[in-house]
Structures are given as C-alpha cells and as structure tokens.
C-alpha positions in Angstrom: 0.0 0.0 0.0 2.9 2.4 0.8 4.3 1.8 -2.7 0.9 2.6 -4.3 0.7 5.8 -2.2 4.2 6.8 -3.4 3.1 6.3 -7.0 0.0 8.4 -6.3 2.1 11.3 -5.1 4.3 11.0 -8.2 1.4 10.8 -10.6 -0.3 13.7 -9.0 2.5 16.0 -10.0 1.9 14.9 -13.7 -1.8 15.4 -13.8 -2.2 18.3 -11.4 -2.2 20.9 -14.1 -5.0 19.2 -16.0 -7.1 18.5 -12.9 -6.8 21.9 -11.3 -7.5 23.6 -14.7 -10.6 21.6 -15.3 -11.8 22.1 -11.7 -11.3 25.9 -11.8 -13.0 26.2 -15.1 -16.0 24.2 -14.1 -16.2 26.0 -10.7 -16.1 29.3 -12.6 -18.8 28.0 -14.9 -21.1 27.3 -11.9 -20.5 30.9 -10.7 -21.3 32.2 -14.2 -24.5 30.2 -14.3 -25.6 31.9 -11.1 -24.9 35.3 -12.7 -27.0 34.3 -15.7 -29.8 33.1 -13.5 -29.6 36.3 -11.5 -29.8 38.5 -14.6 -32.8 36.6 -16.0 -34.5 36.7 -12.6 -34.1 40.5 -12.3 -35.5 41.0 -15.8 -38.4 38.6 -14.9 -37.7 36.9 -18.3 -38.4 33.3 -17.4 -42.0 33.4 -18.7 -40.7 34.9 -21.9 -38.1 32.2 -22.3 -40.8 29.5 -21.9 -43.0 31.3 -24.4 -40.2 31.2 -27.0 -40.0 27.4 -26.9 -42.3 25.6 -29.3 -45.3 23.9 -27.7 -44.3 20.5 -29.1 -40.9 20.8 -27.2 -42.7 21.9 -24.1 -45.0 18.9 -24.3 -42.1 16.6 -24.9 -40.1 17.8 -21.9 -43.1 18.2 -19.6 -42.4 19.5 -16.0 -38.7 19.4 -16.7 -39.1 22.4 -18.9 -40.6 24.5 -16.1 -38.0 23.3 -13.7 -35.2 24.4 -16.0 -36.7 27.8 -16.7 -36.2 28.9 -13.1 -33.4 30.4 -11.1 -32.6 27.2 -9.4 -32.8 25.2 -12.7 -30.3 27.5 -14.4 -27.9 27.2 -11.4 -28.0 23.4 -11.7 -27.5 23.1 -15.4 -23.7 22.6 -15.0 -24.2 19.2 -13.4 -25.7 17.7 -16.5 -24.6 20.0 -19.4 -23.1 17.8 -22.2 -19.9 19.9 -22.4 -19.3 19.5 -18.6 -19.9 15.8 -18.8 -17.5 15.5 -21.8 -14.8 17.5 -19.9 -15.1 15.3 -16.8 -15.2 12.0 -18.7 -12.2 13.2 -20.8 -10.3 14.0 -17.6 -11.2 10.7 -16.0 -10.1 8.7 -19.1 -6.8 10.7 -19.2 -6.1 9.8 -15.6 -7.2 6.2 -16.0 -5.1 5.5 -19.0 -1.8 6.3 -17.2 -0.8 2.6 -17.1 -0.9 2.5 -20.9 1.3 5.6 -21.0 3.8 4.0 -18.7 4.0 0.9 -20.8 4.4 3.0 -24.0 7.3 5.0 -22.5 8.9 2.1 -20.8 8.5 3.6 -17.4 6.6 0.5 -16.2 9.8 -1.6 -16.7 11.7 0.7 -14.3 8.8 0.6 -11.8 8.6 -3.1 -11.7 12.3 -3.6 -11.5 11.9 -2.5 -7.9 10.1 -4.6 -5.3 6.7 -3.4 -6.5 3.7 -5.6 -7.1 1.8 -5.2 -10.3 -1.4 -4.5 -8.6 0.1 -1.4 -7.1 0.1 0.2 -10.5 -3.7 -0.3 -10.8 -4.3 0.7 -7.2 -2.4 3.9 -7.8 -4.5 4.7 -10.8 -7.7 3.9 -8.9 -6.8 6.1 -6.0 -5.7 8.9 -8.3 -9.0 8.6 -10.3 -11.1 8.9 -7.1 -9.1 11.8 -5.7 -9.2 13.8 -9.0 -12.9 13.2 -9.6 -13.8 14.1 -6.0 -11.7 17.2 -6.2 -13.2 18.6 -9.4 -16.8 17.8 -8.5 -16.2 19.3 -5.0 -14.9 22.5 -6.7 -18.1 22.6 -8.7 -20.2 22.3 -5.6 -18.1 25.1 -4.0 -18.6 27.2 -7.1 -22.3 26.7 -6.9 -22.6 27.9 -3.3 -20.1 30.7 -3.8 -22.1 32.0 -6.7 -25.4 31.8 -4.7 -23.8 33.5 -1.7 -22.3 36.4 -3.6 -24.6 36.8 -6.7 -28.1 35.4 -6.0 -30.6 38.3 -6.3 -33.0 39.0 -3.4 -36.2 37.0 -3.6 -34.7 34.3 -5.8 -35.4 30.7 -4.6 -32.1 28.9 -4.1 -31.9 25.2 -5.1 -32.2 23.1 -1.9 -28.9 21.6 -0.7 -30.1 18.0 -1.1 -30.7 18.1 -4.8 -27.4 19.9 -5.4 -25.4 17.3 -3.5 -27.4 14.5 -5.2 -26.5 16.0 -8.6 -22.9 16.1 -7.5 -23.0 12.5 -6.3 -24.8 11.4 -9.5 -22.2 13.2 -11.6 -19.3 11.7 -9.6 -20.6 8.2 -10.0 -20.9 8.7 -13.8 -17.3 10.0 -14.0 -16.0 7.1 -11.9 -17.9 4.6 -14.1 -16.2 5.9 -17.3 -12.9 6.1 -15.4 -13.2 2.4 -14.5 -13.9 1.6 -18.2 -10.9 3.6 -19.3 -8.7 1.8 -16.7 -9.8 -1.6 -17.9 -9.0 -0.7 -21.5 -5.6 0.8 -20.5 -4.7 -2.4 -18.6 -4.6 -4.2 -21.9 -3.3 -1.4 -24.2 0.3 -0.6 -25.1 -0.4 3.0 -26.1 -2.3 5.7 -24.3 -3.7 7.2 -27.5 -5.3 3.9 -28.4 -6.7 3.4 -24.9 -8.0 6.9 -24.7 -9.5 6.7 -28.2 -11.3 3.5 -27.5 -12.7 4.7 -24.1 -13.7 8.1 -25.6 -15.3 6.5 -28.6 -17.3 4.1 -26.4 -18.4 7.0 -24.2 -19.6 8.9 -27.3 -21.4 5.9 -28.7 -23.2 5.4 -25.4 -24.1 9.1 -25.1 -25.6 9.1 -28.6 -27.5 5.9 -27.8 -28.9 7.5 -24.7 -29.9 10.6 -26.7 -31.7 8.6 -29.4 -33.4 6.3 -26.9 -35.0 9.2 -25.1 -36.9 10.3 -28.2 -37.2 7.0 -30.3 -38.8 4.0 -28.7 -37.2 1.3 -30.9 -33.8 2.3 -29.5 -35.0 1.7 -25.9 -34.5 -2.1 -26.4 -30.8 -1.6 -26.0 -31.0 1.6 -23.9 -29.9 -0.3 -20.8 -26.4 -0.8 -22.3 -25.6 2.9 -21.9 -24.3 4.1 -18.5 -25.9 7.5 -19.4 -29.3 5.8 -19.1 -28.7 5.8 -15.3 -27.9 9.5 -15.2 -30.9 11.0 -13.3 -30.0 14.7 -13.3 -33.3 16.0 -14.7 -35.3 14.0 -12.1 -33.1 15.4 -9.3 -33.7 19.0 -10.5 -37.4 18.2 -10.3 -37.0 17.3 -6.6 -37.2 13.6 -7.0 -34.8 11.4 -4.9 -31.7 9.9 -6.3 -32.7 6.3 -7.4 -30.4 3.9 -5.4 -30.7 1.3 -8.2 -29.3 3.6 -10.9 -26.5 4.8 -8.6 -25.7 1.2 -7.8 -25.4 0.4 -11.6 -22.9 3.2 -12.2 -20.8 2.2 -9.1 -21.1 -1.5 -10.1 -19.7 -0.8 -13.6 -16.8 1.1 -12.1 -16.0 -1.7 -9.6 -16.4 -4.4 -12.2 -14.2 -2.6 -14.7 -11.6 -2.0 -12.0 -11.6 -5.6 -10.9 -11.2 -6.6 -14.6 -8.2 -4.2 -14.9 -6.5 -6.0 -12.0 -6.9 -9.4 -13.6 -5.8 -8.2 -17.1 -2.7 -6.2 -15.9 -1.6 -9.1 -13.6 -1.7 -11.6 -16.4 -0.5 -9.7 -19.4 3.0 -9.7 -20.9 4.7 -6.4 -20.3 
C-alpha cells in the first residue's frame, strides 16, 4: 500500500495541471450560471423564455421544462450539461489511461524492476481517479454555493442543498464509471492514445444511444447498455430522490471494470 501511495504522489505531479485547470474552469462555470440566472430573474424573463420554446418541445419535456426555466434550474445546469460531462469524462479517461502511457514510454519496466507488485500500478491509478474526480466535483459544488452566496438576487429561490449534493454524487458516479472503463482498456493497451480513443469512442457511442433512446422507442430495447441511461440529473432537478438502483449500476460498472483491470494487468505480458 505504501508503494501505491508513493506512486499516487508521483502521478499527482503529472496530472495536477489538468485536474486543477478543469476544476477551476467548471467551478467558474457554476458561478457564471448563477450570474446568468440572477440576470434573468431580475428581468423577470423566465416566462418569456418559456413562451419562445415551441409547444411541441414543451409537451415533450413536460415538467422538466418549467424546472429548468427557473433560477434554481439554471444554477444546476452545470451538473448535466453535455460539455461539462464531456470534460469530466475526458479528464477521467486521461487519468485512468496512465498505465498504458507508462507501458508506452517504458516507465513500467523501471517501476517493476523494484520490489513493487503489479497490482500497485492499478491501485495507484484507482486512488488517483477517485481523488481527482472528487476534487473537481467538489470544486463545482463550491462554485455553486459561492455563486449563490455572492450573486443570488434578493427574492430568488435557491436550489435546496439536497438536490445539489445529489446531482454532484450522481455526476461523480458517472465519471468514476467511465474512469473504470478507461482503466480496464488501459490495462490491456500498449499505447495511451489507443486506450483513450477506445474509451472516448465508447463513451460517445453510449451518449448518442442515450440521446436517441429518449426520443425514439425502438432504441430503448438496448438503452440499458448505456451508462448515461442511469444519469438522473433532470429528475433530481425536479426534486425527485436519487434512485439507489441507478446509482448502484454506475458504481457496479466502475467496480467491475476496476476488478477486470487488476486481472488483465496481472496476467498480461509487459
């Protein structure tokens, strides 16, 4: 375990720029969303925004449309915006594919020439993935509350703490899920670019499947294959509780992928 922690400290120095940069940008985005919501609230423009949306779209989205066209809804957009999700998944895949990068550069040979078990390489990456994901999502939550504290207009209804933390937990589970998938692919790959491309391409395919399945019934037959199917952000904004079953699916994918990476990395020829 001490060896794994030493590797974590070494790896943190290599990814800290990426992780801190993503965290600061997303935290700033949360503050910016509060400013946007405050401006719309002061202008009393929420009704006008709803009126601009075609009736067919309002009927399709139902109560979610009204929830989003509110001060609290705008503040929470950052937890399920596609660009934010793409940034976090990309960061997680980058962190998770470090074993492939070490194989590609030959660093793994130097590491394993010392009294270091192979599983320590995967444990290091897992700990790094959890720390980085928690750090960035935590900064997002901090950005949300900082924006509300400093910029929320008088009379605006703040989003309750429970939905905000549920959104953060849901987003963190989704990020760890894809990080685990990326780690399993990296455990078998010799090049980081190949591992990252495969993990990123799979994430994109699953996202598109989720998007199509939400509006086209025939695609719902295979909808369960997409981890994005179990992302419940809109329901959480509506005030519904976080479904334990959906959260368990995301965590189970992360755990199963991590376990698979241990097996693959311990048996492969380096």
